Structure formats: structure tokens, C-alpha cells
N, CA and C atoms as a LAMMPS dump frame, in Angstrom:
ITEM: TIMESTEP
0
ITEM: NUMBER OF ATOMS
531
ITEM: BOX BOUNDS ff ff ff
-5.0000000000000000e+02 5.0000000000000000e+02
-5.0000000000000000e+02 5.0000000000000000e+02
-5.0000000000000000e+02 5.0000000000000000e+02
ITEM: ATOMS id mol type element x y z
1 1 1 N -123.858 129.178 -490.251
2 1 2 C -124.751 128.092 -489.905
3 1 3 C -126.049 128.687 -489.351
4 2 1 N -127.174 128.195 -489.824
5 2 2 C -128.487 128.665 -489.418
6 2 3 C -128.922 127.922 -488.153
7 3 1 N -129.421 128.673 -487.177
8 3 2 C -129.896 128.07 -485.932
9 3 3 C -131.362 127.696 -486.075
10 4 1 N -131.686 126.478 -485.683
11 4 2 C -133.064 126.002 -485.641
12 4 3 C -133.571 126.24 -484.222
13 5 1 N -134.691 126.962 -484.069
14 5 2 C -135.192 127.31 -482.744
15 5 3 C -136.325 126.385 -482.31
16 6 1 N -136.245 125.958 -481.056
17 6 2 C -137.301 125.196 -480.411
18 6 3 C -138.151 126.207 -479.644
19 7 1 N -139.46 126.173 -479.844
20 7 2 C -140.36 127.126 -479.195
21 7 3 C -140.783 126.644 -477.811
22 8 1 N -140.761 127.564 -476.853
23 8 2 C -141.274 127.287 -475.508
24 8 3 C -142.067 128.514 -475.058
25 9 1 N -143.364 128.329 -474.884
26 9 2 C -144.244 129.406 -474.448
27 9 3 C -144.579 129.184 -472.971
28 10 1 N -143.988 129.995 -472.103
29 10 2 C -144.225 129.852 -470.659
30 10 3 C -145.272 130.844 -470.154
31 11 1 N -145.898 131.58 -471.048
32 11 2 C -146.91 132.554 -470.633
33 11 3 C -148.063 131.91 -469.865
34 12 1 N -148.582 130.751 -470.292
35 12 2 C -149.668 130.144 -469.51
36 12 3 C -149.241 129.784 -468.078
37 13 1 N -148.016 129.304 -467.916
38 13 2 C -147.505 128.966 -466.571
39 13 3 C -147.431 130.223 -465.716
40 14 1 N -146.882 131.289 -466.292
41 14 2 C -146.738 132.54 -465.549
42 14 3 C -148.089 133.153 -465.197
43 15 1 N -149.04 133.073 -466.117
44 15 2 C -150.367 133.649 -465.861
45 15 3 C -151.103 132.902 -464.752
46 16 1 N -150.774 131.609 -464.554
47 16 2 C -151.357 130.834 -463.45
48 16 3 C -150.604 131.053 -462.14
49 17 1 N -149.536 131.852 -462.179
50 17 2 C -148.737 132.101 -460.979
51 17 3 C -147.667 131.054 -460.755
52 18 1 N -147.409 130.223 -461.76
53 18 2 C -146.414 129.163 -461.637
54 18 3 C -145.005 129.648 -461.914
55 19 1 N -144.049 128.774 -461.681
56 19 2 C -142.627 129.046 -461.889
57 19 3 C -142.14 128.183 -463.055
58 20 1 N -141.798 128.777 -464.205
59 20 2 C -141.427 128 -465.389
60 20 3 C -139.951 127.62 -465.489
61 21 1 N -139.141 127.968 -464.486
62 21 2 C -137.694 127.786 -464.615
63 21 3 C -137.316 126.341 -464.948
64 22 1 N -137.92 125.368 -464.26
65 22 2 C -137.584 123.964 -464.511
66 22 3 C -137.928 123.566 -465.943
67 23 1 N -139.044 124.052 -466.476
68 23 2 C -139.435 123.752 -467.858
69 23 3 C -138.419 124.351 -468.836
70 24 1 N -137.998 125.569 -468.531
71 24 2 C -137.025 126.238 -469.401
72 24 3 C -135.709 125.472 -469.41
73 25 1 N -135.212 125.116 -468.228
74 25 2 C -133.923 124.428 -468.16
75 25 3 C -134.004 123.036 -468.782
76 26 1 N -135.141 122.344 -468.632
77 26 2 C -135.31 121.033 -469.275
78 26 3 C -135.262 121.188 -470.795
79 27 1 N -135.858 122.26 -471.302
80 27 2 C -135.821 122.516 -472.743
81 27 3 C -134.404 122.822 -473.207
82 28 1 N -133.673 123.59 -472.419
83 28 2 C -132.293 123.935 -472.774
84 28 3 C -131.422 122.682 -472.799
85 29 1 N -131.569 121.829 -471.795
86 29 2 C -130.776 120.591 -471.732
87 29 3 C -131.067 119.7 -472.938
88 30 1 N -132.307 119.705 -473.43
89 30 2 C -132.7 118.849 -474.549
90 30 3 C -132.268 119.395 -475.917
91 31 1 N -131.772 120.642 -475.965
92 31 2 C -131.374 121.226 -477.242
93 31 3 C -130.183 120.499 -477.839
94 32 1 N -130.221 120.362 -479.166
95 32 2 C -129.079 119.827 -479.909
96 32 3 C -128.095 120.976 -480.119
97 33 1 N -126.828 120.664 -480.456
98 33 2 C -125.821 121.731 -480.582
99 33 3 C -126.181 122.841 -481.567
100 34 1 N -126.953 122.531 -482.612
101 34 2 C -127.301 123.552 -483.602
102 34 3 C -128.655 124.191 -483.332
103 35 1 N -129.246 123.941 -482.16
104 35 2 C -130.553 124.48 -481.836
105 35 3 C -130.462 125.599 -480.809
106 36 1 N -131.409 126.516 -480.913
107 36 2 C -131.575 127.573 -479.936
108 36 3 C -132.973 127.465 -479.351
109 37 1 N -133.285 128.34 -478.421
110 37 2 C -134.582 128.336 -477.766
111 37 3 C -135.293 129.651 -478.035
112 38 1 N -136.543 129.577 -478.51
113 38 2 C -137.391 130.756 -478.662
114 38 3 C -138.354 130.729 -477.477
115 39 1 N -138.147 131.63 -476.536
116 39 2 C -138.931 131.678 -475.311
117 39 3 C -139.94 132.81 -475.398
118 40 1 N -141.187 132.497 -475.058
119 40 2 C -142.239 133.505 -474.986
120 40 3 C -142.633 133.632 -473.524
121 41 1 N -142.602 134.869 -473
122 41 2 C -142.866 135.108 -471.586
123 41 3 C -143.69 136.382 -471.424
124 42 1 N -144.245 136.569 -470.236
125 42 2 C -145.066 137.749 -469.952
126 42 3 C -144.229 138.937 -469.48
127 43 1 N -142.912 138.756 -469.39
128 43 2 C -141.992 139.827 -469.007
129 43 3 C -140.621 139.492 -469.572
130 44 1 N -139.736 140.47 -469.579
131 44 2 C -138.362 140.221 -470.017
132 44 3 C -137.651 139.47 -468.891
133 45 1 N -137.23 138.225 -469.13
134 45 2 C -136.652 137.393 -468.065
135 45 3 C -135.175 137.715 -467.812
136 46 1 N -134.918 138.882 -467.266
137 46 2 C -133.551 139.379 -467.1
138 46 3 C -132.62 138.415 -466.357
139 47 1 N -132.999 137.821 -465.213
140 47 2 C -132.082 136.891 -464.552
141 47 3 C -131.743 135.67 -465.422
142 48 1 N -132.694 135.233 -466.232
143 48 2 C -132.466 134.075 -467.097
144 48 3 C -131.42 134.384 -468.161
145 49 1 N -131.339 135.629 -468.603
146 49 2 C -130.352 136.01 -469.61
147 49 3 C -128.951 135.717 -469.102
148 50 1 N -128.707 136.015 -467.847
149 50 2 C -127.409 135.757 -467.216
150 50 3 C -127.156 134.269 -467.058
151 51 1 N -128.179 133.549 -466.61
152 51 2 C -128.032 132.108 -466.384
153 51 3 C -127.685 131.395 -467.687
154 52 1 N -128.436 131.674 -468.736
155 52 2 C -128.156 130.998 -470.005
156 52 3 C -126.9 131.553 -470.674
157 53 1 N -126.576 132.804 -470.394
158 53 2 C -125.305 133.342 -470.882
159 53 3 C -124.131 132.572 -470.3
160 54 1 N -124.239 132.191 -469.036
161 54 2 C -123.159 131.424 -468.399
162 54 3 C -123.099 129.999 -468.933
163 55 1 N -124.152 129.577 -469.626
164 55 2 C -124.184 128.245 -470.229
165 55 3 C -123.843 128.295 -471.72
166 56 1 N -123.401 129.444 -472.198
167 56 2 C -122.933 129.537 -473.571
168 56 3 C -123.966 129.988 -474.587
169 57 1 N -124.984 130.717 -474.159
170 57 2 C -126.006 131.208 -475.078
171 57 3 C -125.991 132.732 -475.124
172 58 1 N -126.096 133.259 -476.336
173 58 2 C -126.331 134.681 -476.505
174 58 3 C -127.839 134.862 -476.598
175 59 1 N -128.302 136.085 -476.509
176 59 2 C -129.743 136.301 -476.563
177 59 3 C -130.076 137.58 -477.317
178 60 1 N -131.28 137.598 -477.843
179 60 2 C -131.875 138.842 -478.342
180 60 3 C -133.317 138.825 -477.844
181 61 1 N -133.737 139.959 -477.292
182 61 2 C -135.07 140.049 -476.692
183 61 3 C -135.82 141.208 -477.326
184 62 1 N -137.119 140.971 -477.521
185 62 2 C -137.951 142.054 -478.035
186 62 3 C -139.353 141.91 -477.463
187 63 1 N -139.939 143.057 -477.172
188 63 2 C -141.321 143.065 -476.696
189 63 3 C -142.215 142.826 -477.903
190 64 1 N -143.192 141.908 -477.753
191 64 2 C -144.038 141.542 -478.889
192 64 3 C -145.475 142.033 -478.737
193 65 1 N -145.726 142.829 -477.707
194 65 2 C -147.058 143.409 -477.519
195 65 3 C -147.734 142.908 -476.258
196 66 1 N -148.592 143.745 -475.689
197 66 2 C -149.329 143.42 -474.466
198 66 3 C -148.413 143.037 -473.309
199 67 1 N -147.192 143.547 -473.306
200 67 2 C -146.249 143.239 -472.238
201 67 3 C -145.536 141.908 -472.4
202 68 1 N -145.858 141.152 -473.466
203 68 2 C -145.213 139.857 -473.697
204 68 3 C -143.869 140.05 -474.397
205 69 1 N -142.978 139.081 -474.182
206 69 2 C -141.625 139.14 -474.732
207 69 3 C -141.291 137.865 -475.478
208 70 1 N -140.488 138.024 -476.523
209 70 2 C -139.873 136.905 -477.227
210 70 3 C -138.372 137.039 -477.012
211 71 1 N -137.764 135.967 -476.526
212 71 2 C -136.315 135.969 -476.342
213 71 3 C -135.747 134.784 -477.117
214 72 1 N -134.801 135.083 -477.995
215 72 2 C -134.11 134.045 -478.752
216 72 3 C -132.775 133.771 -478.074
217 73 1 N -132.595 132.541 -477.623
218 73 2 C -131.326 132.103 -477.044
219 73 3 C -130.616 131.271 -478.1
220 74 1 N -129.445 131.744 -478.502
221 74 2 C -128.683 131.116 -479.575
222 74 3 C -127.358 130.607 -479.011
223 75 1 N -126.956 129.374 -479.37
224 75 2 C -125.654 128.904 -478.889
225 75 3 C -124.55 129.838 -479.39
226 76 1 N -123.724 130.301 -478.469
227 76 2 C -122.637 131.207 -478.836
228 76 3 C -121.561 130.421 -479.562
229 77 1 N -120.98 131.013 -480.601
230 77 2 C -119.874 130.329 -481.258
231 77 3 C -118.726 130.158 -480.271
232 78 1 N -118.078 129.034 -480.331
233 78 2 C -116.967 128.755 -479.422
234 78 3 C -115.687 129.232 -480.075
235 79 1 N -115.074 130.214 -479.448
236 79 2 C -113.807 130.734 -479.952
237 79 3 C -112.673 129.903 -479.381
238 80 1 N -111.806 129.446 -480.241
239 80 2 C -110.677 128.629 -479.796
240 80 3 C -109.397 129.404 -480.049
241 81 1 N -108.633 129.597 -479.016
242 81 2 C -107.338 130.249 -479.107
243 81 3 C -106.286 129.147 -479.176
244 82 1 N -105.725 128.942 -480.358
245 82 2 C -104.777 127.842 -480.558
246 82 3 C -103.524 128 -479.712
247 83 1 N -103.208 129.227 -479.297
248 83 2 C -101.993 129.435 -478.505
249 83 3 C -102.224 129.167 -477.023
250 84 1 N -103.506 129.099 -476.613
251 84 2 C -103.805 128.887 -475.199
252 84 3 C -103.817 127.397 -474.884
253 85 1 N -103.319 127.011 -473.714
254 85 2 C -103.361 125.6 -473.348
255 85 3 C -104.808 125.152 -473.125
256 86 1 N -105.077 123.906 -473.466
257 86 2 C -106.425 123.365 -473.259
258 86 3 C -106.664 123.174 -471.775
259 87 1 N -107.847 123.516 -471.333
260 87 2 C -108.222 123.346 -469.928
261 87 3 C -109.56 122.635 -469.904
262 88 1 N -109.651 121.531 -469.162
263 88 2 C -110.969 120.929 -469.033
264 88 3 C -111.546 121.311 -467.689
265 89 1 N -112.878 121.268 -467.583
266 89 2 C -113.549 121.732 -466.375
267 89 3 C -113.151 120.952 -465.138
268 90 1 N -112.896 119.64 -465.278
269 90 2 C -112.517 118.849 -464.108
270 90 3 C -111.2 119.336 -463.517
271 91 1 N -110.218 119.601 -464.383
272 91 2 C -108.935 120.096 -463.883
273 91 3 C -109.073 121.503 -463.324
274 92 1 N -109.897 122.332 -463.968
275 92 2 C -110.095 123.694 -463.474
276 92 3 C -110.746 123.663 -462.095
277 93 1 N -111.698 122.762 -461.898
278 93 2 C -112.365 122.666 -460.6
279 93 3 C -111.386 122.21 -459.526
280 94 1 N -110.438 121.339 -459.891
281 94 2 C -109.471 120.851 -458.918
282 94 3 C -108.506 121.951 -458.491
283 95 1 N -108.355 122.996 -459.319
284 95 2 C -107.438 124.074 -458.987
285 95 3 C -108.012 124.967 -457.888
286 96 1 N -109.293 124.883 -457.629
287 96 2 C -109.906 125.681 -456.575
288 96 3 C -109.571 125.064 -455.227
289 97 1 N -109.33 125.889 -454.227
290 97 2 C -109.07 125.327 -452.89
291 97 3 C -110.334 124.681 -452.318
292 98 1 N -110.141 123.853 -451.307
293 98 2 C -111.28 123.234 -450.621
294 98 3 C -112.133 124.331 -449.999
295 99 1 N -113.429 124.135 -449.926
296 99 2 C -114.299 125.16 -449.338
297 99 3 C -113.923 125.48 -447.886
298 100 1 N -113.867 126.764 -447.589
299 100 2 C -113.627 127.212 -446.218
300 100 3 C -114.933 127.175 -445.423
301 101 1 N -116.051 127.32 -446.137
302 101 2 C -117.378 127.296 -445.519
303 101 3 C -118.278 126.413 -446.382
304 102 1 N -119.061 125.555 -445.741
305 102 2 C -120.062 124.753 -446.446
306 102 3 C -121.418 125.008 -445.8
307 103 1 N -122.399 125.362 -446.629
308 103 2 C -123.742 125.668 -446.154
309 103 3 C -124.741 124.698 -446.782
310 104 1 N -125.708 124.262 -446.014
311 104 2 C -126.789 123.438 -446.538
312 104 3 C -128.088 124.235 -446.384
313 105 1 N -128.549 124.779 -447.504
314 105 2 C -129.742 125.62 -447.487
315 105 3 C -130.886 124.98 -448.266
316 106 1 N -130.879 123.656 -448.381
317 106 2 C -131.932 122.973 -449.139
318 106 3 C -133.306 123.124 -448.503
319 107 1 N -133.365 123.396 -447.205
320 107 2 C -134.662 123.497 -446.525
321 107 3 C -135.176 124.931 -446.402
322 108 1 N -134.465 125.887 -446.996
323 108 2 C -134.877 127.299 -446.891
324 108 3 C -135.587 127.765 -448.153
325 109 1 N -136.559 128.635 -447.981
326 109 2 C -137.273 129.225 -449.106
327 109 3 C -136.564 130.498 -449.548
328 110 1 N -136.609 130.788 -450.878
329 110 2 C -136.036 132.036 -451.357
330 110 3 C -136.72 133.222 -450.689
331 111 1 N -136.007 134.284 -450.449
332 111 2 C -134.632 134.577 -450.847
333 111 3 C -133.607 134.244 -449.766
334 112 1 N -134.004 133.523 -448.727
335 112 2 C -133.119 133.278 -447.587
336 112 3 C -131.766 132.645 -447.964
337 113 1 N -131.714 131.623 -448.869
338 113 2 C -130.389 131.082 -449.224
339 113 3 C -129.461 132.139 -449.823
340 114 1 N -130.005 132.984 -450.699
341 114 2 C -129.205 134.038 -451.316
342 114 3 C -128.698 135.023 -450.263
343 115 1 N -129.569 135.439 -449.377
344 115 2 C -129.2 136.396 -448.332
345 115 3 C -128.084 135.811 -447.465
346 116 1 N -128.225 134.56 -447.071
347 116 2 C -127.219 133.938 -446.192
348 116 3 C -125.893 133.7 -446.906
349 117 1 N -125.957 133.307 -448.179
350 117 2 C -124.721 133.101 -448.94
351 117 3 C -123.974 134.421 -449.102
352 118 1 N -124.679 135.469 -449.491
353 118 2 C -124.022 136.772 -449.667
354 118 3 C -123.446 137.285 -448.351
355 119 1 N -124.143 137.062 -447.248
356 119 2 C -123.628 137.477 -445.93
357 119 3 C -122.367 136.698 -445.581
358 120 1 N -122.368 135.4 -445.839
359 120 2 C -121.188 134.586 -445.537
360 120 3 C -119.983 135.01 -446.386
361 121 1 N -120.225 135.351 -447.635
362 121 2 C -119.133 135.782 -448.518
363 121 3 C -118.471 137.063 -448.015
364 122 1 N -119.251 137.929 -447.376
365 122 2 C -118.717 139.185 -446.85
366 122 3 C -117.641 138.952 -445.787
367 123 1 N -117.716 137.829 -445.089
368 123 2 C -116.757 137.551 -444.015
369 123 3 C -115.539 136.768 -444.495
370 124 1 N -115.497 136.436 -445.787
371 124 2 C -114.419 135.592 -446.306
372 124 3 C -113.33 136.427 -446.98
373 125 1 N -112.13 135.827 -447.06
374 125 2 C -110.997 136.482 -447.709
375 125 3 C -110.965 136.145 -449.196
376 126 1 N -110.375 137.039 -449.974
377 126 2 C -110.212 136.838 -451.421
378 126 3 C -109.555 135.483 -451.686
379 127 1 N -110.134 134.727 -452.607
380 127 2 C -109.593 133.428 -452.994
381 127 3 C -110.195 132.257 -452.234
382 128 1 N -110.836 132.523 -451.095
383 128 2 C -111.48 131.43 -450.356
384 128 3 C -112.733 130.978 -451.095
385 129 1 N -113.127 129.729 -450.834
386 129 2 C -114.271 129.133 -451.519
387 129 3 C -115.368 128.799 -450.521
388 130 1 N -116.599 129.108 -450.918
389 130 2 C -117.792 128.747 -450.16
390 130 3 C -118.538 127.695 -450.983
391 131 1 N -119.013 126.646 -450.333
392 131 2 C -119.85 125.635 -450.983
393 131 3 C -121.244 125.728 -450.387
394 132 1 N -122.26 125.576 -451.225
395 132 2 C -123.632 125.597 -450.726
396 132 3 C -124.461 124.554 -451.464
397 133 1 N -125.357 123.913 -450.719
398 133 2 C -126.317 122.967 -451.27
399 133 3 C -127.68 123.646 -451.259
400 134 1 N -128.356 123.616 -452.412
401 134 2 C -129.63 124.311 -452.565
402 134 3 C -130.654 123.376 -453.21
403 135 1 N -131.919 123.692 -453.031
404 135 2 C -132.968 122.854 -453.619
405 135 3 C -133.29 123.256 -455.055
406 136 1 N -132.739 124.374 -455.533
407 136 2 C -132.981 124.82 -456.915
408 136 3 C -131.788 125.643 -457.382
409 137 1 N -131.707 125.842 -458.698
410 137 2 C -130.639 126.68 -459.24
411 137 3 C -130.886 128.114 -458.797
412 138 1 N -129.868 128.786 -458.255
413 138 2 C -130.052 130.127 -457.688
414 138 3 C -129.976 131.224 -458.743
415 139 1 N -131.01 131.326 -459.577
416 139 2 C -130.945 132.227 -460.732
417 139 3 C -130.792 133.694 -460.359
418 140 1 N -131.28 134.104 -459.202
419 140 2 C -131.131 135.51 -458.813
420 140 3 C -129.785 135.759 -458.139
421 141 1 N -129.198 134.727 -457.575
422 141 2 C -127.89 134.855 -456.926
423 141 3 C -126.774 135.005 -457.95
424 142 1 N -126.857 134.282 -459.058
425 142 2 C -125.752 134.236 -460.026
426 142 3 C -125.349 135.611 -460.549
427 143 1 N -126.285 136.454 -461.022
428 143 2 C -125.843 137.781 -461.476
429 143 3 C -125.289 138.642 -460.341
430 144 1 N -125.781 138.428 -459.134
431 144 2 C -125.277 139.177 -457.974
432 144 3 C -123.828 138.793 -457.687
433 145 1 N -123.51 137.505 -457.814
434 145 2 C -122.127 137.062 -457.613
435 145 3 C -121.204 137.704 -458.641
436 146 1 N -121.638 137.708 -459.888
437 146 2 C -120.84 138.315 -460.964
438 146 3 C -120.633 139.796 -460.69
439 147 1 N -121.703 140.488 -460.308
440 147 2 C -121.61 141.925 -460.036
441 147 3 C -120.615 142.201 -458.911
442 148 1 N -120.55 141.317 -457.94
443 148 2 C -119.639 141.509 -456.804
444 148 3 C -118.231 140.983 -457.068
445 149 1 N -117.991 140.436 -458.278
446 149 2 C -116.647 140.012 -458.654
447 149 3 C -116.245 138.626 -458.184
448 150 1 N -117.215 137.774 -457.873
449 150 2 C -116.915 136.415 -457.426
450 150 3 C -117.04 135.434 -458.591
451 151 1 N -116.262 134.363 -458.552
452 151 2 C -116.382 133.275 -459.523
453 151 3 C -117.316 132.226 -458.943
454 152 1 N -117.993 131.494 -459.825
455 152 2 C -118.851 130.425 -459.326
456 152 3 C -118.867 129.27 -460.299
457 153 1 N -119.089 128.108 -459.752
458 153 2 C -119.291 126.882 -460.516
459 153 3 C -120.495 126.221 -459.891
460 154 1 N -121.383 125.734 -460.708
461 154 2 C -122.555 125.118 -460.115
462 154 3 C -123.234 124.162 -461.054
463 155 1 N -124.047 123.314 -460.485
464 155 2 C -124.823 122.375 -461.273
465 155 3 C -125.586 121.44 -460.362
466 156 1 N -126.545 120.754 -460.972
467 156 2 C -127.309 119.782 -460.209
468 156 3 C -126.484 118.522 -460.019
469 157 1 N -126.586 117.933 -458.83
470 157 2 C -125.935 116.655 -458.575
471 157 3 C -126.64 115.59 -459.396
472 158 1 N -126.04 114.417 -459.533
473 158 2 C -126.537 113.388 -460.445
474 158 3 C -127.98 112.974 -460.189
475 159 1 N -128.458 113.079 -458.961
476 159 2 C -129.853 112.707 -458.691
477 159 3 C -130.834 113.808 -459.083
478 160 1 N -130.337 114.993 -459.411
479 160 2 C -131.175 116.096 -459.87
480 160 3 C -131.932 116.845 -458.788
481 161 1 N -131.799 116.437 -457.542
482 161 2 C -132.585 117.079 -456.485
483 161 3 C -131.821 118.17 -455.738
484 162 1 N -130.511 118.209 -455.883
485 162 2 C -129.701 119.179 -455.152
486 162 3 C -128.817 119.95 -456.121
487 163 1 N -128.841 121.266 -455.989
488 163 2 C -127.949 122.123 -456.759
489 163 3 C -126.769 122.466 -455.852
490 164 1 N -125.559 122.189 -456.312
491 164 2 C -124.348 122.482 -455.535
492 164 3 C -123.625 123.623 -456.237
493 165 1 N -123.332 124.661 -455.452
494 165 2 C -122.606 125.8 -456
495 165 3 C -121.34 126.015 -455.181
496 166 1 N -120.27 126.319 -455.891
497 166 2 C -119.017 126.739 -455.274
498 166 3 C -118.801 128.187 -455.674
499 167 1 N -118.453 129.017 -454.714
500 167 2 C -118.22 130.434 -454.985
501 167 3 C -116.811 130.768 -454.503
502 168 1 N -116.023 131.316 -455.386
503 168 2 C -114.654 131.738 -455.025
504 168 3 C -114.654 133.25 -454.889
505 169 1 N -114.307 133.731 -453.729
506 169 2 C -114.398 135.15 -453.403
507 169 3 C -113.416 135.967 -454.255
508 170 1 N -113.947 136.975 -454.925
509 170 2 C -113.119 137.933 -455.658
510 170 3 C -112.387 137.391 -456.853
511 171 1 N -112.887 136.341 -457.492
512 171 2 C -112.157 135.745 -458.606
513 171 3 C -112.638 136.202 -459.989
514 172 1 N -113.801 136.91 -460.071
515 172 2 C -114.279 137.57 -461.284
516 172 3 C -114.492 136.685 -462.496
517 173 1 N -115.004 135.484 -462.349
518 173 2 C -115.345 134.617 -463.474
519 173 3 C -116.499 133.724 -463.084
520 174 1 N -117.117 133.074 -464.076
521 174 2 C -118.227 132.181 -463.736
522 174 3 C -118.291 131.036 -464.743
523 175 1 N -118.91 129.96 -464.329
524 175 2 C -119.138 128.836 -465.231
525 175 3 C -120.095 127.867 -464.584
526 176 1 N -120.56 126.912 -465.383
527 176 2 C -121.367 125.826 -464.825
528 176 3 C -120.666 124.53 -465.157
529 177 1 N -120.936 123.553 -464.369
530 177 2 C -120.323 122.258 -464.647
531 177 3 C -121.386 121.21 -464.753
């Protein structure tokens, strides 16, 4: 199946000193199942590769000159193991224990929420869950959690103004809901 790519050029936003993350995520949410995203940026967006990878996209990146990058995000084929029991995200989320710690960092500027979340995780036992409320998706935190072997589930609440993340200490997996 051929992927149809939607183009998004965030270079003008970046050159003005703006933050294009919300534009990128809005474009990703609007994609149809057979569509991918062709992103043009002034640098290789390494943290975004992880974020969209956790949302089921593979990527290929290439420098296109003058320091600019083209990144193709393609929906990853969904592999189905017929012998494995079906698991839906709601049931999987219910299998996690209640949060041992809940943090509200909606009023803090980056990188303070990330610093405080990582510090709190250091004091927790394997398998415990931390919940945090944030004013934006923590794109720099997510790869750090994976590197440290923690599982996470996250997403914007229905009003779109608060990002809620659950982190399970030492569980070595990730997903979004």
C-alpha cells in the first residue's frame, strides 16, 4: 500500500523562534489511516521521532541542505499475533496500580516538570505509578523515561488543556492513550 504524505513546513515557525509542536501534533491527529506526514524543519527533530514512534509511526530523515531536514513519518504496519490474547488500552490501563504519587506541574515552565518528575521517580519502588498533570506533552521527558526503563501512558484530557501522564517505575514499555 502506498502512503500519501501530508506536507507540513515548520521552518518559518522555527526561524521566528516559535514552537511548532502543537501544529505538528494537530497535523498528526488529522491524518487518515493511509496518510503519513512529510515534515520540513531547520534541524533533525530527534525528540519528535520518539514521540511519533510511540504513536505508531516509523520515520526516515534526511538533510536536504542548508541545515534543513525532511522527515517522513509513515504509519507502521500493525502486526497481529493470532496466538496472543487481545488487549484493549482501557483494560491495560486498569491493570496498573493506583498512583503512589500525583504531581500537578501545569504552572511550571520547562524543564522544571521533567526535572521534578525524574527526581520523584528516583524515590519510588519498581512497579509503583506516578501521575502528573502538565500544560503540554512532555516530548523531552518521554525518551528519558524509555532510556531509564519506565513505562508510560499519556494523553491530553478531553478539554485539551491538560496532558496527564502515568509513569510505571521499571516497567520498560510505553504507549499513548
